[in-house]
C-alpha positions in Angstrom: 0.1 0.0 -0.1 1.5 3.4 -1.0 1.5 6.3 1.6 -0.6 9.3 1.6 0.5 11.8 -0.7 -0.6 15.1 1.0 0.7 18.3 -0.3 1.7 19.0 3.4 2.4 15.4 4.4 5.8 15.5 5.7 5.8 19.1 7.1 2.6 18.5 9.0 3.2 14.8 9.9 4.2 16.1 13.5 1.2 18.3 13.8 -1.0 15.5 12.7 0.6 13.1 15.4 -0.3 15.9 18.0 3.5 16.8 18.4 4.3 20.5 19.1 2.3 21.9 16.0 -0.1 24.7 15.8 -3.6 23.6 15.2 -7.1 25.6 15.3 -10.6 24.9 15.3 -11.5 28.0 13.2 -9.5 29.3 10.2 -7.3 32.3 10.8 -7.3 33.2 7.2 -9.4 33.3 4.1 -8.6 33.5 0.4 -8.5 37.1 0.6 -5.4 36.9 2.6 -3.7 35.5 -0.5 -3.6 38.9 -2.0 -0.3 40.8 -2.6 1.7 37.5 -3.1 2.6 35.5 -6.1 0.8 32.2 -6.3 1.7 28.6 -6.8 1.7 27.5 -10.5 -1.1 25.2 -11.0 -0.2 21.6 -12.1 1.7 18.7 -10.6 4.1 19.2 -8.0 6.5 16.8 -6.4 7.7 17.0 -2.6 11.1 16.0 -2.2 12.0 14.4 1.2 13.9 11.2 0.5 16.9 11.5 -1.6 17.1 7.9 -2.3 13.6 8.0 -4.0 14.5 8.3 -7.6 12.3 7.4 -10.5 11.1 8.8 -13.8 9.1 11.9 -13.0 7.6 11.7 -16.5 5.4 8.8 -15.8 1.8 9.6 -14.6 1.3 10.7 -10.9 -0.9 7.7 -10.3 2.3 5.4 -11.1 4.6 7.1 -8.7 6.4 4.7 -6.3 5.5 4.5 -2.5 8.6 6.5 -1.4 7.4 9.5 -3.3 4.9 12.4 -2.4 3.0 14.9 -4.5 -0.2 16.8 -5.6 -1.9 18.2 -8.2 -2.2 21.7 -7.3 -5.1 24.1 -8.4 -6.2 27.5 -6.8 -7.1 26.8 -3.3 -7.0 22.9 -3.5 -4.3 20.1 -3.5 -5.5 16.7 -5.0 -3.5 13.8 -3.8 -3.8 9.9 -3.9 -4.5 8.5 -0.4 -4.0 4.8 0.5 -5.9 4.8 3.7 -8.2 1.8 3.9 -6.2 -0.3 1.6 -7.3 1.4 -1.5 -5.8 4.1 -3.5 -8.2 7.0 -4.0 -8.3 10.7 -4.9 -8.6 13.0 -2.0 -8.8 16.8 -1.9 -7.2 19.2 0.6 -8.2 22.9 0.8 -5.5 25.3 1.5 -4.8 29.1 1.8 -1.4 30.2 0.6 -1.2 33.4 2.8 0.8 36.5 1.5 3.4 38.1 3.8 6.7 37.3 5.2 7.3 34.3 5.6 4.3 32.9 3.6 1.9 30.6 5.6 0.0 27.6 4.3 -3.2 27.0 6.1 -4.6 23.6 5.1 -8.0 22.0 6.3 -7.6 18.4 7.2 -10.6 15.9 6.8 -10.8 13.7 9.8 -11.5 10.0 9.3 -15.0 9.1 10.7 -13.6 6.4 13.0 -11.9 9.1 15.0 -13.6 9.7 18.2 -11.5 12.5 19.5 -10.7 14.6 16.3 -8.0 17.1 16.5 -8.7 20.7 15.2 -9.2 20.8 11.7 -6.6 23.5 10.5 -3.1 23.1 10.5 -0.2 25.4 9.3 3.3 25.6 7.9 5.6 28.4 6.9 7.0 28.7 3.3 9.4 30.7 1.3 9.3 30.8 -2.7 12.8 29.7 -3.9 12.1 30.0 -7.6 9.5 31.8 -10.0 8.8 31.1 -13.6 8.9 34.0 -16.3 5.2 34.9 -15.4 6.2 35.4 -11.7 4.3 32.2 -10.6 5.9 30.2 -7.8 7.5 26.9 -9.1 9.7 25.9 -6.1 9.1 26.4 -2.3 11.0 25.6 1.0 8.6 24.8 3.9 8.5 23.9 7.5 6.1 23.2 10.4 5.0 25.9 12.5 5.9 24.6 16.0 4.4 25.7 19.3 7.8 26.7 20.7 11.4 25.0 21.1 10.8 21.1 21.2 10.6 19.7 24.6 13.5 17.9 26.3 14.1 14.2 25.3 12.1 12.1 27.5 12.8 8.7 26.0 15.5 6.2 27.6 18.9 6.4 25.9 18.7 10.3 25.4 16.6 9.9 22.2 14.1 12.7 21.2 10.8 12.7 22.9 7.4 13.4 21.8 5.3 16.0 23.4 4.7 19.7 23.3 7.0 22.7 24.1 7.5 23.8 27.6 7.9 27.3 26.5 5.4 28.3 23.8 6.1 31.3 21.6 4.1 34.6 22.5 0.4 34.3 21.7 0.3 30.5 21.2 -1.6 28.5 23.9 -1.0 25.0 25.1 -4.2 23.5 26.6 -3.1 21.0 29.4 -3.5 17.6 28.1 -2.9 18.2 24.4 0.2 17.8 22.5 -0.4 20.6 20.1 -1.0 24.5 20.7 -3.6 26.9 19.3 -4.1 30.6 18.8 -6.7 33.1 17.7 -4.0 35.6 16.5 -2.9 35.5 12.9 0.0 37.9 14.1 1.2 35.5 16.7 1.2 32.7 14.1 3.2 34.6 11.6 5.7 35.4 14.4 5.8 31.6 15.1 6.3 30.8 11.7 9.5 33.0 11.5 10.7 31.7 14.8 10.1 28.1 13.8 12.1 28.6 10.6 15.3 28.4 12.7 14.4 25.2 14.6 12.3 23.3 11.9 13.6 20.8 9.2 13.2 22.4 5.8 11.4 20.5 3.2 11.2 21.3 -0.6 8.4 21.0 -3.3 8.9 21.8 -6.9 6.4 22.2 -9.8 6.9 19.5 -12.6 4.4 20.3 -15.2 0.9 21.8 -16.0 -0.8 18.4 -16.7 -0.7 14.8 -15.3 -1.6 13.4 -18.8 2.0 11.9 -19.1 
């Protein structure tokens, strides 16, 4: 079974696992907040995470190997193949690519019906454009998870990194006791956290491949 191929799959993995990431019940941004910044070029995008995952990118997206991740991006929506439940199916994820410095991606996560205690449905990552095409559209980005604050100390035996939420949340972020994520009602606080997280989060890359998935 191939893994889920979400636009934010790797950057948001920690958030979805409830690990020191910012989540909100209500969206902090709307499509109007995209104004003033170049947009992502529509088409097929590849997320680069595993340097050992090599394959012919000319083949149709549906035939990509399990080690790969990608999405077909249009305005405000990413379409990806999801293998949950044992069968590959196209899924859709709404997102807002917020203008500003740094850029913020707000994505809506659809919870599985069998989840009894769902997490808040909106997650966030920071992003910076690394390449534009001749028409000023973004064709490559670097992105990272927006964290609640510096990661908590190692808690596992042997000094291995432990899960959990920060002990020192960034200003304006709220950690609710019992949760492993944080939340906020302030777009300004989230923006500041995105900038602070850039220095402590792993950077991931995504790049546009082509307009159509017809190959």
